[in-house]
C-alpha positions as CSV (number, residue, x, y, z in Angstrom):
1,M,-105.8,22.7,72.2
2,A,-103.6,19.7,73.0
3,V,-100.2,19.5,71.2
4,R,-99.8,16.5,68.8
5,K,-96.8,14.6,69.6
6,N,-95.5,12.2,66.9
7,N,-93.9,8.9,68.0
8,V,-91.7,8.5,65.0
9,V,-89.8,10.6,62.3
10,I,-89.0,8.7,59.0
11,C,-86.3,10.1,57.0
12,C,-84.8,10.0,53.7
13,R,-83.2,11.6,51.1
14,H,-86.2,12.5,49.0
15,E,-84.4,13.1,45.9
16,E,-83.4,9.4,45.7
17,D,-85.5,6.8,43.5
18,S,-88.3,5.2,45.1
19,A,-87.4,6.7,48.6
20,D,-90.3,8.6,49.1
21,L,-92.7,6.0,47.9
22,L,-91.1,3.4,50.4
23,A,-91.2,6.1,53.5
24,E,-94.9,6.3,52.7
25,R,-95.2,2.7,52.5
26,M,-93.5,2.2,56.0
27,R,-95.2,5.1,57.4
28,S,-98.8,3.7,56.3
29,R,-97.8,-0.2,57.9
30,I,-96.0,1.0,61.1
31,A,-99.0,3.7,61.5
32,G,-101.1,0.6,61.5
33,E,-99.7,-0.6,64.8
34,G,-100.8,2.5,66.6
35,Y,-97.9,4.5,66.4
36,E,-97.9,8.3,65.1
37,L,-95.3,8.9,62.4
38,V,-94.5,12.1,60.3
39,L,-92.3,11.9,57.3
40,N,-89.4,14.4,56.9
41,V,-90.1,15.0,53.2
42,K,-93.7,16.1,54.0
43,V,-92.1,19.2,56.3
44,L,-89.2,20.0,54.2
45,Q,-88.8,23.4,52.6
46,G,-86.9,22.4,49.4
47,E,-83.6,21.2,50.9
48,Q,-83.4,23.2,54.2
49,F,-83.4,22.1,57.2
50,N,-86.2,24.0,58.8
51,A,-88.0,25.0,62.1
52,Q,-90.6,22.4,61.6
53,I,-88.5,19.3,60.9
54,K,-86.4,20.4,64.0
55,H,-89.8,20.6,66.1
56,E,-91.0,17.3,64.6
57,I,-87.4,15.6,65.5
58,E,-87.4,17.1,69.1
59,N,-90.8,15.7,69.9
60,C,-90.2,12.5,68.4
61,E,-88.7,9.3,70.4
62,D,-87.6,6.9,67.5
63,F,-85.8,8.0,64.2
64,I,-86.2,5.9,61.3
65,L,-83.4,6.8,58.7
66,L,-83.7,5.1,55.2
67,L,-80.3,4.2,53.8
68,F,-80.0,3.7,49.9
69,P,-76.5,3.6,48.1
70,G,-75.4,7.1,48.1
71,T,-77.8,8.4,50.9
72,L,-74.8,10.1,52.9
73,D,-72.4,11.1,50.0
74,K,-73.4,14.4,50.0
75,C,-73.2,14.3,54.0
76,V,-69.4,13.3,53.5
77,D,-69.0,15.9,50.8
78,G,-69.8,19.1,53.0
79,S,-71.7,20.8,55.6
80,G,-75.3,22.4,54.8
81,D,-76.7,19.5,53.6
82,Y,-80.5,19.0,55.1
83,L,-79.9,15.1,55.8
84,M,-76.8,15.6,57.6
85,E,-78.5,18.5,59.6
86,E,-81.3,16.2,60.8
87,I,-79.0,13.1,61.6
88,S,-76.5,15.3,63.6
89,Y,-79.6,17.0,65.7
90,A,-81.3,13.7,66.2
91,L,-77.9,12.4,67.7
92,K,-77.6,15.6,69.6
93,L,-80.9,14.9,71.4
94,R,-79.9,11.0,72.0
95,K,-82.9,9.9,69.8
96,N,-83.4,6.2,69.2
97,I,-82.2,5.9,65.7
98,V,-83.0,2.8,63.6
99,P,-81.1,2.6,60.4
100,A,-83.1,0.6,57.6
101,I,-80.5,-0.6,55.1
102,T,-81.5,-1.0,51.8
103,R,-79.1,-3.4,49.4
104,K,-76.1,-2.4,48.2
105,F,-75.6,0.6,50.6
106,E,-72.1,0.9,51.9
107,W,-71.3,2.9,54.8
108,P,-68.4,5.6,53.6
109,E,-64.9,5.3,54.9
110,I,-65.1,8.4,56.7
111,L,-68.1,10.3,58.2
112,P,-68.5,13.8,59.8
113,D,-67.6,13.9,63.3
114,S,-71.5,15.4,63.8
115,I,-72.9,11.8,62.6
116,R,-69.9,9.5,62.9
117,P,-71.7,7.9,65.8
118,L,-74.6,6.6,63.5
119,Q,-72.6,3.6,62.8
120,M,-73.0,2.5,66.2
121,F,-77.0,1.9,65.7
122,A,-78.2,-1.4,64.8
123,G,-79.4,-1.3,61.4
124,V,-82.2,-3.5,60.1
125,P,-81.5,-4.9,56.4
126,L,-84.5,-3.8,54.1
127,N,-85.2,-6.2,51.7
128,L,-88.7,-5.8,50.5
129,E,-89.7,-9.2,49.8
130,F,-90.0,-9.7,53.5
131,F,-91.4,-6.3,53.8
132,D,-94.0,-7.3,56.7
133,A,-91.2,-9.2,58.4
134,I,-89.0,-6.1,58.3
135,I,-91.6,-3.9,59.7
136,E,-92.3,-5.8,62.5
137,K,-88.7,-6.4,62.9
138,I,-88.3,-2.2,63.1
139,R,-91.4,-1.9,65.4
140,T,-89.8,-4.2,68.0
141,M,-86.7,-1.4,68.0
142,L,-88.7,1.3,68.8
143,I,-89.2,2.8,72.1
144,S,-92.3,5.1,71.6
145,N,-94.7,2.9,73.5
146,G,-92.4,0.5,74.9
147,D,-91.5,0.0,78.8
148,K,-88.9,2.8,79.4
149,T,-88.3,1.8,83.0
150,V,-84.4,1.0,83.3
151,K,-84.1,-2.3,84.6
152,W,-81.3,-3.2,87.2
153,D,-79.9,-6.2,89.1
154,E,-77.3,-4.9,91.6
155,N,-75.7,-8.5,91.5
156,N,-75.7,-9.4,88.0
157,Y,-74.8,-6.6,85.4
158,I,-72.5,-5.5,82.8
159,F,-69.4,-2.7,83.7
160,I,-69.4,-0.7,80.4
161,S,-65.9,0.9,80.4
162,Y,-65.0,3.7,78.0
163,A,-63.3,6.9,77.4
164,H,-65.1,10.2,77.9
165,K,-64.3,11.4,74.7
166,D,-65.7,8.5,73.1
167,K,-69.1,9.4,74.9
168,E,-71.2,9.8,71.7
169,R,-70.0,6.9,70.1
170,I,-70.9,4.3,72.7
171,L,-74.3,5.6,73.9
172,P,-75.8,4.1,71.1
173,V,-74.5,0.8,72.1
174,I,-75.5,1.3,75.6
175,E,-78.8,2.4,74.4
176,E,-79.3,-0.8,72.1
177,L,-78.3,-3.0,75.0
178,Q,-80.8,-1.4,77.4
179,R,-83.5,-1.8,74.8
180,Q,-82.7,-5.6,74.4
181,N,-83.3,-5.4,78.5
182,F,-79.5,-6.0,79.3
183,C,-78.5,-5.0,83.0
184,L,-75.9,-2.7,82.9
185,W,-73.7,0.1,84.7
186,Y,-71.6,3.1,82.9
187,D,-70.2,6.2,84.5
188,E,-71.7,9.3,82.7
189,G,-68.1,10.6,82.1
190,I,-65.0,11.5,84.5
191,D,-63.5,14.8,84.1
192,P,-60.1,15.1,83.3
193,G,-58.1,15.8,86.4
194,T,-60.9,13.7,88.4
195,E,-59.7,11.0,90.8
196,W,-61.0,7.6,89.9
197,D,-63.1,6.9,92.9
198,D,-64.7,4.4,95.4
199,N,-68.1,4.5,93.7
200,I,-66.6,3.1,90.3
201,A,-64.4,0.6,92.1
202,E,-67.4,-0.9,94.0
203,H,-69.3,-1.0,90.6
204,V,-66.3,-2.8,89.1
205,E,-66.1,-5.2,92.0
206,K,-69.8,-6.1,91.6
207,C,-70.3,-7.0,87.9
208,T,-70.4,-9.7,86.2
209,I,-68.5,-8.7,83.3
210,M,-66.4,-5.5,82.1
211,V,-67.0,-4.4,78.5
212,S,-64.1,-1.9,77.3
213,F,-64.6,0.2,74.4
214,I,-60.8,0.5,73.0
215,S,-59.8,3.3,71.0
216,H,-56.8,5.8,71.4
217,A,-58.5,8.0,73.9
218,Y,-59.1,4.8,75.9
219,L,-55.2,4.1,76.0
220,D,-54.6,7.6,76.9
221,S,-57.2,7.5,79.7
222,E,-55.4,6.7,83.1
223,N,-58.8,6.3,84.7
224,C,-59.8,3.6,81.8
225,K,-56.7,2.1,82.3
226,D,-57.3,1.7,86.5
227,E,-60.9,0.1,85.9
228,L,-59.5,-2.7,83.2
229,N,-56.5,-3.4,85.8
230,Y,-58.4,-3.3,88.8
231,A,-60.9,-5.8,86.9
232,R,-58.0,-7.9,86.0
233,D,-56.6,-8.1,89.6
234,L,-60.4,-9.0,90.5
235,G,-60.3,-11.8,88.1
236,K,-63.5,-10.2,86.5
237,K,-64.3,-11.4,82.8
238,R,-63.4,-8.9,80.5
239,L,-64.4,-8.6,76.8
240,L,-62.7,-5.7,74.7
241,V,-64.5,-3.9,72.0
242,Y,-62.3,-2.5,69.4
243,I,-63.9,0.8,68.2
244,E,-60.7,1.7,66.4
245,D,-57.9,0.4,64.7
246,V,-55.2,0.9,67.5
247,K,-52.6,-1.3,68.8
248,L,-52.1,-2.1,72.6
249,P,-48.8,-1.0,74.2
250,G,-46.4,-3.9,75.2
251,G,-47.2,-4.1,78.4
252,M,-50.8,-4.2,78.1
253,S,-50.7,-6.5,75.0
254,M,-48.8,-9.0,77.2
255,R,-51.4,-8.7,80.0
256,L,-54.6,-8.8,77.8
257,G,-53.5,-10.7,74.7
258,R,-55.6,-14.0,76.1
259,Q,-58.6,-11.7,76.5
260,Q,-61.6,-12.4,74.2
261,A,-62.2,-9.3,71.9
262,L,-64.3,-8.1,69.2
263,Y,-63.4,-5.9,66.4
264,Y,-66.3,-3.5,66.3
265,H,-64.8,-1.5,63.3
266,K,-64.5,-4.5,60.8
267,Y,-68.2,-5.4,61.1
268,P,-69.8,-3.9,57.9
269,D,-73.2,-5.4,59.5
270,K,-73.7,-3.7,62.8
271,R,-76.3,-6.2,63.6
272,A,-73.9,-8.9,63.1
273,F,-71.7,-7.1,65.5
274,Y,-74.8,-6.7,68.4
275,D,-75.6,-10.6,67.5
276,K,-71.9,-11.6,68.5
277,L,-71.8,-9.0,71.6
278,T,-75.1,-10.3,73.3
279,G,-73.9,-13.9,72.1
280,V,-71.3,-13.9,74.9
281,E,-72.1,-16.2,77.9
282,E,-71.4,-13.7,80.6
283,I,-73.4,-10.8,78.9
284,E,-76.3,-13.2,78.1
285,A,-76.4,-14.0,81.6
286,C,-77.1,-10.3,82.5
287,K,-80.2,-10.0,80.5
288,M,-83.5,-9.5,82.8
289,D,-86.8,-11.3,82.2
């Protein structure tokens, strides 16, 4: 007998008012578009992260997360929360996460490291007055039935510069840009002590724009600073994206003070961040037809 494989998991905190009803309504509407979906509340046993929900997450490609006011509070309070484990597991498996954000939801000031990258995903404001339009928007963000071919133009692409320690936080941004058909290149991660090699230099030379994700780890990395300095020497367009509240050292501040910058950590609405990022002229030029 063939094994059923779900395209999408819809995840919510089932003890929240209206969460179950909204999740079921969303499931029914998206299922009508030809997707197979499963609700986490249908397979949970009490409040335990169990083998069945783990199996469903493993077999899905998209993970829709309903965020109500207070949804993540128990995740902050301590480990063992079933919702935190579901989110953490989806992140670990690099699932395409689509946060559906209801009115008055606010991100906690601090999230546990295991789910911290969640904030990097583009969310969808969930306004029930425009439910059909929202479902259509969510559908465009799902990769389950989409073209999974990564498009590439060797003469027109975005070079992503980031610290290896920040990889789990940067991957959602990379995947969102790829989902929107932007051509980009990034290194899978340079181990400490590894030489900055010719392959990276060649990709810096050919890129249209370098996007550097600035953090404490980035400023501590000689490889990252080499990439940024080499792009400057070549006269490449550079965009600095601050993912932490950091201050550039004196010399770097003098050299980079005039560079265009985005402050990701200051955007409460991540969709606004992505709109601003993809609106940069050189980044727009890297979008594939």
